[in-house]
Each structure stands twice: as C-alpha cells, then as structure tokens.
N, C-alpha and C positions, 0 to 999 in steps of 0.2 A: 565437313567428315559430316555429319549431321544430315546434310540433306546427300549425301549416299547411301547412309544404313537406310532416309529412306523411301528414298526408290531401288531398292532393293528388297529392302517390306512387299513395295506395291509391281513387282514384277513374281516378287515368287505365290504373294497375294492375287494375282493375275494367270500364274501358269497354271499354279491350283483350284482354280473356276477353271479353268478353257477343261479342266483333267473329271473334274465332278460334275459339274452342272452335262454335260452330257452323261457320264451313270448313270445321274440319274432320272434323267431321261428315259432311258433307254432300261434301269427299272421298273420304271411307269406303264410303260407301253408293255412290258412282259408280266406284268401282274395285269394289267388291261387283257393284254390276252391270256394267261388263264383264269381269270373268271368271264371270261366271255364264251372257251371253248366249250366248255360243259355245256352250256343253254346254246352253246349250233350244235355238238352232239342228242342236245336230248327236241331237238326241233327235225334234225334228219331220222331217228327212228320216232316218230311219229307222221313222217310224210311215208315211210316207206315201209307202215303197217294201213294204212291209209291208200296203198297200188294197189 
C-alpha cells in the first residue's frame, strides 16, 4: 500500500512539472520580449531620424 502512495505522488509531481516548467519558460520569454521590445523601438526611431 505504501508503494501505491509513493507512485501516486510521483505521478502527480510529474504532471505538475509538465505544466509548471513550460509556464515558467513562457513567462521568461514573455518578459525577455517585453524588455527587448523597448530597445528595438528606440533603435527604429534612431534609424528613421538618420534617413
């Protein structure tokens, strides 16, 4: 009976990891995109002024 409980916990942890890890990665990519987007807009404005 103890083995069944351990297996259930392992299955729940695995399922949780399958959802949590991609969400963390997507959140990191979203933040990176937002942080780099401001720099891209500034460089585009500078390029338009130089033309």
